[in-house]
C-alpha positions in Angstrom: -1.4 16.9 -0.4 -1.1 14.2 2.2 2.6 15.1 2.8 1.7 18.8 3.1 -1.1 18.1 5.6 1.1 15.8 7.7 4.0 18.4 7.7 1.5 21.1 8.7 0.1 18.9 11.6 3.6 18.0 12.9 4.6 21.7 13.0 1.4 23.2 14.4 0.0 20.6 16.9 1.4 18.2 19.5 0.3 14.6 18.7 0.9 11.0 19.8 -0.9 9.5 16.8 -2.2 10.5 13.4 -5.2 9.0 11.8 -4.8 8.7 8.0 -8.3 8.4 6.4 -9.7 8.8 2.9 -12.4 11.3 2.0 -14.7 8.4 1.2 -14.0 6.6 4.5 -15.3 7.0 8.1 -14.8 5.4 11.5 -17.1 3.6 13.8 -18.2 5.6 16.8 -16.3 3.2 19.1 -13.2 3.2 16.9 -10.8 4.5 19.6 -12.3 2.4 22.4 -11.0 -0.6 20.5 -7.6 0.9 20.2 -5.0 -1.0 22.4 -3.1 1.8 24.0 0.1 -0.2 24.5 2.4 2.0 22.4 4.2 -1.1 21.2 3.4 -0.7 17.5 4.0 2.0 14.9 0.9 1.3 12.7 -2.5 0.0 13.9 -4.6 -1.5 11.1 -8.4 -1.6 11.6 -11.0 -3.9 10.0 -12.5 -1.9 7.2 -16.1 -2.7 5.9 -18.0 -1.4 2.9 -21.2 -0.9 4.9 -22.2 0.1 8.4 -24.6 -2.7 8.7 -22.2 -5.3 10.1 -24.7 -8.1 9.9 -24.7 -7.8 6.1 -21.5 -5.8 5.5 -18.7 -7.2 3.4 -15.2 -6.9 4.8 -13.3 -4.6 2.5 -9.8 -5.1 4.0 -8.0 -6.2 7.1 -4.5 -5.6 6.0 -3.0 -6.1 2.6 -1.5 -9.2 1.0 1.5 -8.5 -1.2 2.3 -11.2 -3.8 5.4 -12.5 -5.4 4.3 -11.0 -8.7 4.2 -7.5 -7.3 0.4 -7.4 -7.3 -1.7 -6.7 -4.1 -5.0 -7.6 -2.7 -6.9 -6.3 0.3 -7.5 -9.1 2.8 -11.3 -9.7 2.8 -11.0 -12.5 5.3 -9.8 -11.9 8.8 -7.9 -15.2 8.9 -5.5 -14.2 6.0 -1.9 -13.5 6.9 -0.9 -10.0 5.7 2.1 -7.8 6.2 1.1 -4.4 4.7 -1.9 -2.1 5.2 -4.3 0.2 3.3 -4.0 3.9 3.9 -7.8 4.3 3.4 -7.9 4.2 7.2 -4.9 3.5 9.4 -3.7 4.9 12.7 0.0 5.6 12.9 2.3 6.8 15.8 3.6 10.3 15.3 7.2 9.2 16.1 7.0 6.7 13.2 5.8 9.4 10.9 8.7 11.6 11.9 11.2 8.8 11.6 10.1 8.0 8.0 10.3 11.7 7.1 13.8 12.1 8.6 15.0 9.0 6.7 13.5 9.9 3.3 12.5 13.5 3.4 8.9 12.6 2.7 6.2 10.3 4.2 4.3 9.2 1.1 6.5 8.9 -2.0 5.5 11.8 -4.3 6.7 9.9 -7.4 3.7 7.6 -7.1 1.1 10.3 -6.6 -1.8 8.0 -6.1 -2.4 4.2 -5.8 0.2 1.8 -4.3 1.6 4.7 -2.3 0.5 3.0 0.9 2.2 -0.3 -0.3 5.5 1.5 -0.9 5.2 3.3 2.4 4.5 0.0 4.2 7.6 -1.6 2.7 9.8 1.3 3.7 8.4 1.3 7.2 9.2 -2.4 7.7 12.6 -2.0 6.1 13.6 0.6 8.8 12.2 -1.5 11.7 8.6 -0.4 12.1 6.0 -2.8 13.6 2.4 -3.2 12.4 -0.6 -4.6 14.3 -4.0 -5.6 13.1 -6.8 -4.7 15.6 -10.1 -6.5 15.3 -12.0 -4.1 17.6 -11.1 -1.0 15.6 -13.7 -0.7 12.8 -13.9 1.7 9.9 -15.9 1.9 6.6 -14.7 2.7 3.1 -16.6 3.1 -0.1 -13.6 2.4 -2.2 -12.5 4.3 -5.4 -15.5 6.5 -4.9 -13.9 9.5 -6.6 -12.2 7.8 -9.6 -14.2 4.6 -9.9 -12.8 1.1 -9.4 -12.6 0.3 -13.1 -11.9 3.8 -14.5 -9.2 4.5 -16.9 -7.3 6.6 -14.3 -7.6 4.0 -11.5 -6.3 1.2 -13.7 -3.6 3.2 -15.3 -2.1 4.5 -12.0 -2.5 1.0 -10.4 -0.7 -0.8 -13.2 2.0 1.9 -13.5 2.7 2.1 -9.8 2.6 -1.7 -9.2 5.6 -1.8 -11.6 7.2 1.3 -10.2 7.1 -0.1 -6.6 9.0 -3.1 -7.8 11.6 -0.9 -9.4 11.8 1.4 -6.4 11.8 -1.1 -3.5 12.6 -4.6 -4.5 16.2 -5.8 -4.0 17.8 -7.3 -7.2 17.8 -10.8 -5.8 14.1 -10.7 -5.1 13.4 -9.4 -8.6 15.4 -12.1 -10.2 13.9 -14.9 -8.1 10.4 -13.7 -8.9 10.9 -12.5 -12.5 8.6 -15.2 -13.9 5.8 -14.3 -11.6 6.3 -10.6 -12.4 6.2 -11.2 -16.1 3.0 -13.2 -15.9 1.1 -10.4 -14.1 2.6 -7.7 -16.5 1.3 -9.8 -19.5 -2.1 -10.1 -17.9 -2.1 -6.3 -17.2 -1.2 -5.6 -20.9 -3.9 -8.0 -22.2 -6.7 -6.7 -19.9 -5.9 -3.0 -20.3 -5.6 -3.4 -24.1 -9.0 -5.0 -24.2 -10.5 -2.2 -22.1 -8.7 0.8 -23.4 -6.6 -0.2 -26.4 -3.1 -1.4 -27.0 -1.4 2.0 -26.5 -2.7 2.1 -22.9 -0.1 -0.1 -21.5 2.6 1.0 -24.0 2.2 4.4 -22.4 3.1 2.9 -19.0 6.2 1.3 -20.4 7.1 4.6 -22.1 6.7 6.6 -18.9 8.8 4.0 -17.1 11.6 4.3 -19.6 11.7 8.1 -19.7 11.6 8.3 -15.9 14.4 5.7 -15.5 17.0 8.2 -14.2 14.5 9.4 -11.6 13.4 5.9 -10.6 17.0 4.6 -10.3 18.1 7.6 -8.2 15.2 7.2 -5.9 15.7 3.4 -5.7 19.3 4.0 -4.5 18.0 6.4 -1.9 15.3 3.9 -0.6 17.4 0.8 -0.6 20.3 2.6 1.1 18.1 3.2 4.2 17.0 -0.5 4.7 18.2 -2.0 7.9 21.0 -4.6 7.4 18.9 -7.4 8.9 15.8 -6.6 6.9 14.5 -9.7 5.0 12.4 -8.4 2.1 10.9 -11.8 1.2 9.1 -11.9 4.6 6.8 -9.2 3.2 5.7 -11.3 0.3 2.8 -13.8 0.3 3.7 -17.4 -0.6 1.3 -16.9 -3.6 1.9 -15.3 -7.0 -1.7 -13.9 -6.9 -5.1 -14.6 -5.5 -8.4 -15.0 -7.5 -11.5 -13.0 -6.8 -12.8 -16.2 -5.1 -9.9 -16.0 -2.7 -7.9 -19.0 -4.0 -4.2 -18.4 -3.9 -1.8 -19.7 -6.7 
């Protein structure tokens, strides 16, 4: 639906920028006043809070940290270095949108459907030369997994499946090999946790779907990697950590 909406907007209206925003997110009244109209970047990343009361509000995300294990975590500290963004609220230049569509024939990857689709988009964007900027004066709010629930069966299933599929789709072979131990650790944790919550067949279904969709994933992987710029260094996307705890400690 996001792809359909973006295609419709590009055909029907003239635009310089497109605001991507979830149905459970909203922007501060001065959001666009904080926007640096320099035109130097393709994606502008706002500070996203959980509540409008900024004296008490918890920072939900200010960019996304992508780990060597393939897991992700929203940066809830403004000092954290991040390379990717959350599509819950982000401002993108229309030429960037058109460039991505011209390269791949879609903006968000329809294979993923929901969850991690912004991570995959962010990787492809950087791979073809896009530039991202975090802007502290642009403020938005996001309830977070309001529709599906943060710990619902659907949310966890799609998150676990797509975290694996993004590795399959976007990671160069050398990067996978050099981080295989980190990837396995997180996959094992995902299996243990999901088995405890939903039963052993929960994660087995993810493996099964990955296997039966291998031809599709391999075909799309070739398409994606073939568009990467020759000077693109994938490892620069990744955090120096394997993962980060809830308390914010990186390992």
